[in-house]
N, C-alpha and C positions, 0 to 999 in steps of 0.2 A: 344877485347871485352870491356875492361875497359879503353880504351885510354882517353876518356873524363873524367874519374873519377880519374885519377892519380893526378891531381892538388890538390885533397882533401888531399892526403897523404902528399904532399909537403907543403901546406900552412895552413892547419888546425892543431892546436896543439892537442896532445893526440889522434889523429885519426890514426888508424892502418889499415893495408891492410886487416887484418882479418875481420874488420867491413864490408868491401865491399864484400868479399867472403861469409861472413855469410848471408848478404842480398840477394845475387844472389842465394845462395844455398836454402834459405828459399823460394824465389819466384819460383824456379824450383820445389821444393817439392809441393808447393801449386798448381802449374800448372799441375803437374803429378797427384795429388789427384783429381783435378777437371776432368781431362781427364778420370781417372779410374772410377769415379762416372758416368760420361756421358756414358762411354762404358758399364757399368753394366746396366744402365737404358735402353740403346738401345738394349742390349742383352735380357733383360726381355721383352721389347715390341715386339721384333722379335719372341721370344718363344710364347708369347700370340697370336700373329697374326698367327703363324704356327699352333698352336693348333686349332684356329678358322677355318682355312682353312681345316685342317684334318676333323674336325667335319662337315663342310659343304660338303666335298666330301663324307663322310659316309652317310649323309642324302640324298645326290643326288643318291647314289647307292641304298639305301633303296627305294626311290621313283621310281627309274628305275625298280627295281625288282617288285614292286607293279604294275606298269603299264604293265610290261611284263606278269605278272600273270593274270591281268584283260583282256589282249588281247587274252589269250588262252581260255577265257570263264569261268574261275573260279571266282566266286564272293567272295569277302572277307568275307561277313557275312555267306555264305553258304558253305564255304570251309571245307575240311576234318579236318583241324587243329582246327577249332573253336568248342567250347563246349558250349552248352546251359545249363545253370544251372537253376534249379527250387527251389525256396525258399518257405518253408511253412510259412505262415503268420497266426498270431493269430488275432482274432477279437478284436476290441477296447472295452474297458470297459466303460460302461455308469455309471454315478454317481447315476442313478435312481434305480438301482438294489439293494434292501436291503436284499434279502434272502441270499446273499453270494455265489450264484451259479457262478457268473462271476469270483469271486476271486478263487474259486476252479478250474474253467476252465483254468484260467491263470496259477495257480500253477501246474496243471496236464500237461499243455503244456510245462512247463519248465523241468519237470522230464522226 
């Protein structure tokens, strides 16, 4: 592995073998960290894609059930599960009424 680097030890003053091994170890750690980060991002992307696929399948099943329900002749709006709600509305107040009857009507409607 370090065949080409051995001459450094022989010809350079104050250069130790530990300097070479330190550098190699540091490069290995950096490479492993980059690989770990890349694997984590790939795992995260894969999980996001899988969740989108599951959501798509769920929506497809819902759509399939709706189509099946419509084929049997049950309309979505008139089905037994739908409830029609009726809201009581109050009449709008005009600014022209000075007798206060409109205010009383609104207050009575609130109570």
